C-alpha positions as CSV (number, residue, x, y, z in Angstrom):
1,X,49.3,103.2,-35.9
2,X,52.2,102.8,-38.3
3,X,54.7,103.5,-35.6
4,X,53.1,101.0,-33.2
5,X,53.0,98.4,-36.0
6,X,56.6,99.0,-37.0
7,X,57.7,98.9,-33.3
8,X,56.0,95.5,-32.9
9,X,57.9,94.1,-35.9
10,X,61.2,95.6,-34.9
11,X,61.0,94.4,-31.3
12,X,60.1,90.9,-32.4
13,X,62.9,90.8,-34.9
14,X,65.5,92.1,-32.4
15,X,64.4,89.4,-29.8
16,X,64.7,86.6,-32.4
17,X,68.1,87.9,-33.6
18,X,69.4,88.2,-30.0
19,X,68.2,84.6,-29.3
20,X,70.0,83.4,-32.5
21,X,73.2,85.1,-31.6
22,X,73.1,83.6,-28.1
23,X,72.6,80.2,-29.7
24,X,75.4,80.6,-32.2
25,X,77.8,81.8,-29.5
26,X,76.8,78.7,-27.4
27,X,75.5,80.9,-24.5
28,X,72.1,79.1,-24.3
29,X,73.5,75.9,-22.7
30,X,72.5,77.0,-19.2
31,X,69.7,79.3,-20.3
32,X,67.6,77.0,-22.4
33,X,64.3,78.2,-20.9
34,X,65.1,81.8,-21.6
35,X,66.2,81.0,-25.2
36,X,62.9,79.2,-25.9
37,X,60.9,82.0,-24.3
38,X,62.7,84.6,-26.4
39,X,61.9,82.6,-29.5
40,X,58.3,82.3,-28.6
41,X,57.9,86.0,-27.7
42,X,59.8,87.2,-30.7
43,X,58.0,85.0,-33.2
44,X,54.7,85.8,-31.5
45,X,55.3,89.6,-32.1
46,X,56.3,89.0,-35.7
47,X,53.3,86.8,-36.2
48,X,51.1,89.7,-35.0
49,X,53.0,92.1,-37.2
50,X,52.6,89.8,-40.2
51,X,48.8,89.4,-39.6
52,X,48.3,93.1,-39.2
53,X,50.2,93.8,-42.4
54,X,48.4,91.1,-44.3
55,X,51.6,89.2,-45.1
56,X,50.1,85.7,-45.2
57,X,53.3,83.8,-46.0
58,X,55.2,85.6,-43.2
59,X,52.3,85.0,-40.9
60,X,52.4,81.2,-41.6
61,X,56.2,81.1,-41.1
62,X,56.0,82.9,-37.8
63,X,53.0,80.9,-36.7
64,X,54.9,77.7,-37.3
65,X,57.8,79.1,-35.4
66,X,55.5,79.9,-32.5
67,X,54.1,76.3,-32.5
68,X,57.6,74.8,-32.6
69,X,58.7,77.1,-29.7
70,X,55.7,76.0,-27.7
71,X,56.6,72.3,-28.4
72,X,60.2,72.9,-27.3
73,X,59.0,74.6,-24.1
74,X,56.7,71.6,-23.4
75,X,59.5,69.2,-24.1
76,X,61.8,71.1,-21.9
77,X,59.3,71.0,-19.0
78,X,59.0,67.2,-19.4
79,X,62.8,66.8,-19.2
80,X,63.1,69.1,-16.2
81,X,60.3,67.1,-14.4
82,X,62.0,63.8,-15.1
83,X,65.4,65.2,-13.9
84,X,63.8,66.3,-10.6
85,X,62.3,62.8,-10.1
86,X,65.7,61.2,-10.7
87,X,67.4,63.6,-8.2
88,X,64.7,62.9,-5.6
89,X,65.2,59.1,-6.0
90,X,68.9,59.4,-5.7
91,X,68.6,61.4,-2.5
92,X,66.3,58.7,-0.9
93,X,69.0,56.1,-1.4
């Protein structure tokens, strides 16, 4: 069980760090959806890890990160839908 638990934490941490490096290196400009999904998945794994290790403060932090990631994914989907509507209107003209 300890190996599985540690693996969950390490995988979540690596995913979040890779997403952070991509963001710092400005490589997320054309891959915004992938960036948000990496944040959500990484924070979700770390949230599970924090819950299973009874780290309440870390659980709250990662839980907030999951909520914020979901919000950004929702916001991203709204922007994409409005961009599609604008493109279809321009094509009709």
